[in-house]
N, C-alpha and C positions, 0 to 999 in steps of 0.2 A: 327289567328282565333278570337282574342279579338276584333281586328277592325271591323270584320266581325258581331259580337254579338252587337257592338256598333249601328252598322247600323240597326240591326234588331231591337234593343230597341228604337231607337231614333225615328222611324216612327210608331207607334202603330196603326194607322188607316189603314196601307196597309197591305194585306195579307203577312203572313211571307215568304211563298214560292215564292211570286214576289220578294219581297226585297232579299232573298237569291239568287235567280235567277240572279237578276240584278248586285248584289255585285260580284257573279262568274263571270259574263261576263265582269266585270270591271278588275278583275285579270288574265283573260284569256291571253296567249300570242301566239304570231304567230308560227305555225308550218312549218318547212321546209321540202322540200321534193324533189326528183330527178327533173329534167325537164321533161315535158310530150313528148318531141321529141323522136322518136325511136333512140336507139343506139346499135351499134353492140357489143356483149361481146367478151371478149378476147377468141380467138380458134374457134369461130363459135358456131354453134347449139348444145349444149350438150346432147339433146335427141336422137340423131341418129349419125351414123359414116359418116357425109358429105352428106348424101342422101337428106337432107331437111326435113321439118317437116312430121312425121308421127305418127303411133300408138305406145306409150310407153307401154311397160311391155306384158302382155298376156290376150288380150281381152275375149279369151274363158274362162279362168279360173276367169276373174270378173264376166261373164255372168252367170256361174255355182254357184257361190258366192251368187249373188243376188237371183238367182232361190232357192237356198238352204235355204237363210235367210226368203225368202217369204215364203216357205212350212213350215219350223219351226214355224213361227209366225202363220200360219193357224192352225195347230196342235196343239199348245200350247193354242191358244183361244178357240178351240173346246174343248180340255180337261179340261181347267178353266171353260167354261160353263157347261159342264157336271159334274164337281164336287160341283159347286155351284146353281146347279137348285132347284127351289122350288119343292118339293115333295107334298105338301099340294093341288095342284089343280086338 
């Protein structure tokens, strides 16, 4: 951090954000990840019992949950608007 501060104070005519960004990029390292090629996992597809990709979970329950959240949002918004309405109009 001390070296970074020296870089920032040595160059007073550049904006500090620019200098900090350049110093940060100089200290950045390469990130390693898995290869982008497709690989088969051990044991096949864990989402289903050997039938291939399909729906996971209960889609009807998810639909009901989304509708319930939407309805609760509408009701709470209307209650908030009713409670905070201006009465002097």
